[in-house]
BATI-996373 format. One record per residue (C-alpha): residue number from 1; residue in three letters; x, y, z. Coordinates in Angstrom, 1 decimal, m for minus. Example, Ala and Ser with C-alpha at 12.3 -4.5 7.8 and 13.67 -1.06 7.14 Angstrom:
2
+-----+---------+--------+--------+--------+
! num ! residuo !      x !      y !      z !
+-----+---------+--------+--------+--------+
!   1 !     ala !   12.3 !   m4.5 !    7.8 !
!   2 !     ser !   13.7 !   m1.1 !    7.1 !
+-----+---------+--------+--------+--------+
***
This chain:
115
+-----+---------+--------+--------+--------+
! num ! residuo !      x !      y !      z !
+-----+---------+--------+--------+--------+
!   1 !     met !   29.1 !    5.8 !    6.7 !
!   2 !     ile !   27.3 !    8.9 !    5.4 !
!   3 !     gly !   23.8 !    9.3 !    6.3 !
!   4 !     lys !   21.6 !    7.7 !    9.0 !
!   5 !     glu !   21.2 !    4.3 !    9.7 !
!   6 !     ile !   18.0 !    2.5 !    9.6 !
!   7 !     ile !   16.8 !    1.4 !   12.5 !
!   8 !     asp !   13.9 !   m0.8 !   11.7 !
!   9 !     ser !   11.9 !   m0.9 !    8.0 !
!  10 !     glu !    8.0 !   m1.6 !    7.9 !
!  11 !     ala !    5.9 !   m2.2 !    4.8 !
!  12 !     ile !    3.3 !    0.8 !    4.8 !
!  13 !     pro !    0.8 !    1.5 !    3.2 !
!  14 !     ser !    0.9 !    4.6 !    0.8 !
!  15 !     ser !   m1.5 !    6.7 !    2.1 !
!  16 !     lys !    0.1 !    6.3 !    5.2 !
!  17 !     val !    3.1 !    7.5 !    4.2 !
!  18 !     lys !    1.2 !   10.7 !    3.0 !
!  19 !     glu !   m0.1 !   11.6 !    5.6 !
!  20 !     ile !    2.6 !   11.5 !    7.5 !
!  21 !     leu !    4.5 !   13.7 !    5.4 !
!  22 !     glu !    1.5 !   15.9 !    5.4 !
!  23 !     asp !    1.5 !   16.5 !    9.3 !
!  24 !     phe !    5.4 !   16.8 !    9.2 !
!  25 !     ser !    4.9 !   19.4 !    6.8 !
!  26 !     gln !    3.0 !   21.5 !    9.1 !
!  27 !     asp !    5.7 !   22.1 !   11.7 !
!  28 !     asn !    9.0 !   21.4 !    9.2 !
!  29 !     glu !   10.0 !   21.9 !    6.4 !
!  30 !     leu !   10.5 !   18.8 !    4.1 !
!  31 !     asn !   13.4 !   18.2 !    2.4 !
!  32 !     tyr !   14.3 !   17.9 !   m1.3 !
!  33 !     glu !   13.5 !   14.6 !   m0.9 !
!  34 !     gln !   10.3 !   14.5 !    0.9 !
!  35 !     asn !    8.8 !   16.9 !   m1.0 !
!  36 !     leu !    9.4 !   14.5 !   m3.9 !
!  37 !     thr !    7.9 !   11.8 !   m2.1 !
!  38 !     leu !    4.7 !   13.6 !   m1.3 !
!  39 !     asn !    4.3 !   15.3 !   m5.3 !
!  40 !     his !    4.2 !   11.8 !   m6.0 !
!  41 !     leu !    2.2 !   10.3 !   m3.6 !
!  42 !     ser !   m0.8 !   13.4 !   m4.4 !
!  43 !     arg !   m0.4 !   12.2 !   m8.3 !
!  44 !     phe !   m2.1 !    8.3 !   m7.7 !
!  45 !     lys !   m5.6 !    7.1 !   m7.0 !
!  46 !     arg !   m5.5 !    5.4 !   m3.0 !
!  47 !     tyr !   m7.6 !    4.4 !   m1.1 !
!  48 !     ser !   m8.2 !    6.3 !    3.0 !
!  49 !     val !   m5.3 !    5.8 !    5.8 !
!  50 !     glu !   m8.3 !    4.3 !    8.1 !
!  51 !     asp !   m9.6 !    2.2 !    5.0 !
!  52 !     ser !   m6.0 !    0.5 !    3.8 !
!  53 !     glu !   m5.6 !   m0.3 !    6.8 !
!  54 !     glu !   m9.2 !   m2.7 !    7.4 !
!  55 !     ile !   m8.4 !   m3.6 !    3.7 !
!  56 !     met !   m4.8 !   m5.0 !    5.0 !
!  57 !     glu !   m6.5 !   m6.5 !    7.7 !
!  58 !     lys !   m9.4 !   m8.5 !    6.0 !
!  59 !     leu !   m6.7 !   m9.7 !    3.3 !
!  60 !     gln !   m3.9 !  m11.1 !    6.1 !
!  61 !     glu !   m7.2 !  m13.1 !    7.5 !
!  62 !     leu !   m7.9 !  m14.3 !    3.1 !
!  63 !     leu !   m4.8 !  m14.9 !    3.0 !
!  64 !     pro !   m2.5 !  m16.0 !    6.3 !
!  65 !     asn !    0.1 !  m17.1 !    4.5 !
!  66 !     leu !    0.7 !  m14.0 !    2.2 !
!  67 !     arg !    3.7 !  m11.3 !    3.0 !
!  68 !     thr !    3.2 !   m8.3 !    4.5 !
!  69 !     arg !    4.8 !   m6.6 !    2.0 !
!  70 !     ala !    2.6 !   m7.8 !   m1.0 !
!  71 !     ile !   m0.5 !   m6.8 !    1.1 !
!  72 !     val !    0.7 !   m3.2 !    1.2 !
!  73 !     his !    1.9 !   m3.7 !   m3.3 !
!  74 !     ile !   m1.9 !   m5.0 !   m3.3 !
!  75 !     val !   m3.3 !   m1.2 !   m1.3 !
!  76 !     asp !   m1.0 !    0.9 !   m2.9 !
!  77 !     leu !   m1.8 !    0.1 !   m6.4 !
!  78 !     val !   m5.5 !   m0.8 !   m6.7 !
!  79 !     pro !   m5.8 !   m3.7 !   m8.9 !
!  80 !     glu !   m9.4 !   m3.3 !  m11.3 !
!  81 !     asp !   m8.9 !   m7.2 !  m12.2 !
!  82 !     leu !   m7.4 !  m10.2 !  m12.4 !
!  83 !     ala !   m4.9 !   m9.5 !  m14.5 !
!  84 !     asp !   m3.6 !   m6.2 !  m12.4 !
!  85 !     leu !   m2.9 !   m9.0 !   m9.6 !
!  86 !     arg !   m1.3 !  m11.6 !  m11.2 !
!  87 !     leu !    1.4 !   m8.9 !  m12.1 !
!  88 !     ile !    1.6 !   m8.0 !   m8.1 !
!  89 !     phe !    1.8 !  m11.8 !   m7.5 !
!  90 !     ala !    4.7 !  m12.5 !  m10.1 !
!  91 !     lys !    7.0 !  m12.3 !   m8.0 !
!  92 !     glu !    6.0 !  m12.9 !   m4.6 !
!  93 !     pro !    6.1 !  m16.6 !   m3.8 !
!  94 !     tyr !    3.3 !  m17.5 !   m2.2 !
!  95 !     gln !    0.8 !  m18.0 !   m5.5 !
!  96 !     pro !   m2.7 !  m16.9 !   m4.7 !
!  97 !     thr !   m5.7 !  m19.7 !   m6.3 !
!  98 !     lys !   m8.0 !  m17.5 !   m8.6 !
!  99 !     glu !  m10.4 !  m18.0 !   m6.4 !
! 100 !     glu !   m8.6 !  m16.2 !   m3.8 !
! 101 !     met !   m7.7 !  m13.7 !   m5.9 !
! 102 !     glu !  m11.5 !  m13.0 !   m6.8 !
! 103 !     gly !  m11.8 !  m12.3 !   m2.9 !
! 104 !     ile !   m9.0 !   m9.9 !   m3.0 !
! 105 !     leu !  m10.8 !   m8.2 !   m5.2 !
! 106 !     glu !  m14.4 !   m8.6 !   m4.0 !
! 107 !     ile !  m12.5 !   m7.2 !   m0.8 !
! 108 !     leu !  m11.0 !   m4.5 !   m2.5 !
! 109 !     glu !  m14.7 !   m3.8 !   m4.3 !
! 110 !     gln !  m16.5 !   m3.1 !   m0.8 !
! 111 !     tyr !  m14.4 !    0.6 !   m0.7 !
! 112 !     asp !  m14.3 !    3.7 !   m2.3 !
! 113 !     val !  m10.6 !    5.2 !   m4.2 !
! 114 !     val !   m9.6 !    8.8 !   m2.8 !
! 115 !     glu !   m8.6 !   10.6 !   m5.9 !
+-----+---------+--------+--------+--------+
***
């Protein structure tokens, strides 16, 4: 096998990935893929790292059956209405009710989006 072996895999919000890459780039030169990733992450609005972690905790409390990957998608995509949320949950095994989705939107409205 060419390349490196994956030791562990964990879903983390894109704001955290951006922070990691920015910290890494201060001491090291980014390779092509890392540079592309950082450029891509810089183009979209998102929550701060602290807000992302708080939102993820609140969403896990609200919907304990929801997978971490789906919670990360919610934080990364910054849905603004029920239609956006339905798209996120389209392929998820757990389908939240309309009331639960409205609760998700209420949680998201409490936080400011960083450009």
